[in-house]
C-alpha positions in Angstrom: 81.6 29.6 203.2 84.9 31.4 202.2 83.1 34.7 202.5 81.9 33.9 206.0 85.3 32.7 207.1 86.9 35.9 205.7 84.3 37.9 207.6 85.1 36.1 210.8 88.8 36.8 210.3 88.1 40.5 209.5 86.0 40.9 212.7 88.8 39.3 214.8 91.4 41.5 213.2 89.4 44.6 213.7 88.7 43.9 217.3 92.3 42.8 218.3 94.7 44.6 216.0 95.0 47.8 218.0 95.7 46.1 221.3 97.2 42.7 220.3 99.6 42.4 217.4 98.8 39.5 215.2 101.9 37.4 214.4 102.6 34.4 212.2 105.3 32.8 214.5 105.1 31.2 217.9 106.7 33.1 220.8 106.5 34.0 224.5 103.2 35.5 225.4 101.7 34.5 222.1 98.5 32.4 221.9 97.1 30.7 219.0 93.3 30.9 218.5 91.5 28.0 216.9 87.9 28.7 216.0 85.5 26.2 214.5 82.1 27.2 213.2 80.1 24.1 214.1 76.7 25.0 212.9 75.1 27.6 210.7 71.4 28.3 210.2 70.7 30.8 207.5 68.0 33.3 208.0 65.1 33.2 205.7 64.3 36.8 205.0 61.1 36.1 203.0 59.6 34.1 205.8 60.7 36.7 208.4 59.0 39.5 206.4 55.8 37.5 206.0 55.6 36.8 209.8 56.1 40.5 210.5 53.1 41.6 208.4 50.6 38.9 209.3 47.8 40.4 211.5 48.4 39.6 215.1 45.0 37.9 215.5 45.7 35.4 212.7 49.1 34.2 213.9 50.2 35.4 217.3 52.8 32.7 217.5 54.6 34.0 214.3 55.4 37.2 216.1 56.7 35.6 219.3 59.8 33.6 219.6 59.3 30.0 218.8 59.8 27.0 221.1 63.5 26.9 220.3 64.0 30.5 221.4 64.4 32.1 218.0 62.3 34.2 215.7 60.5 32.6 212.8 62.8 32.6 209.8 65.8 33.6 211.9 69.3 32.3 211.7 71.8 30.9 214.2 75.5 30.3 214.5 77.4 27.9 216.8 81.2 28.0 217.3 83.9 26.4 219.4 87.0 28.3 220.5 90.4 27.1 221.7 93.3 29.2 223.0 96.6 27.4 222.8 100.0 28.4 224.2 102.0 28.9 221.0 105.3 27.6 222.5 104.1 24.5 224.3 100.8 23.7 222.5 99.1 23.5 225.9 95.4 24.3 225.8 94.8 27.4 227.9 91.1 27.8 227.4 88.1 26.3 225.5 84.6 27.6 225.0 81.6 27.1 222.9 78.7 29.4 222.2 75.6 29.8 220.1 74.1 33.1 218.9 70.6 33.4 217.5 69.4 36.2 215.3 67.8 39.2 217.0 64.6 40.5 215.5 66.3 43.0 213.1 69.1 40.6 212.0 66.7 38.1 210.5 66.1 40.2 207.4 69.4 39.3 205.7 70.6 35.9 204.9 73.7 35.9 207.1 73.0 38.9 209.3 72.9 36.8 212.5 76.2 35.1 211.6 78.0 38.3 210.9 76.7 39.7 214.2 77.9 36.6 216.0 81.4 37.0 214.6 81.5 40.6 215.9 80.2 39.6 219.3 82.7 36.8 219.7 85.6 39.0 218.5 84.7 41.6 221.2 84.3 38.9 223.8 87.7 37.5 223.0 89.3 40.9 223.3 87.5 41.5 226.6 88.8 38.2 228.0 92.3 38.9 226.8 92.1 42.4 228.4 90.9 40.9 231.7 93.7 38.3 231.8 96.3 41.0 230.9 95.1 43.5 233.5 97.3 43.9 236.6 96.0 42.2 239.7 95.6 44.3 242.8 97.2 42.7 245.9 95.2 42.9 249.0 
């Protein structure tokens, strides 16, 4: 779990560091991000490999996405996010999301989780960029 938390922090740092300085103290125009990983489903690479090589006529459902919308043996990650004003502790925004493994991410144990961290880090940066962009008056 520590390795996954470190990977999440690394992905956030890599995405935000160039545009948004990371600070340890509250201040004006500083938000505090709280991220909670609420569910992890590890990929099962062995099962994924088996379903990939089964002849199509024998197990057509193994190649398609299952009833839950994910590939056989694939992982998934759920998280909740909160942005808090560092000076007032007012909640600015909250969100939750779930990312399921794409076909090629199911061949490593935590591939879908690491991809989810990268996706969320880029989304957080995108949202910050959108809120910081100057508004055009009409």
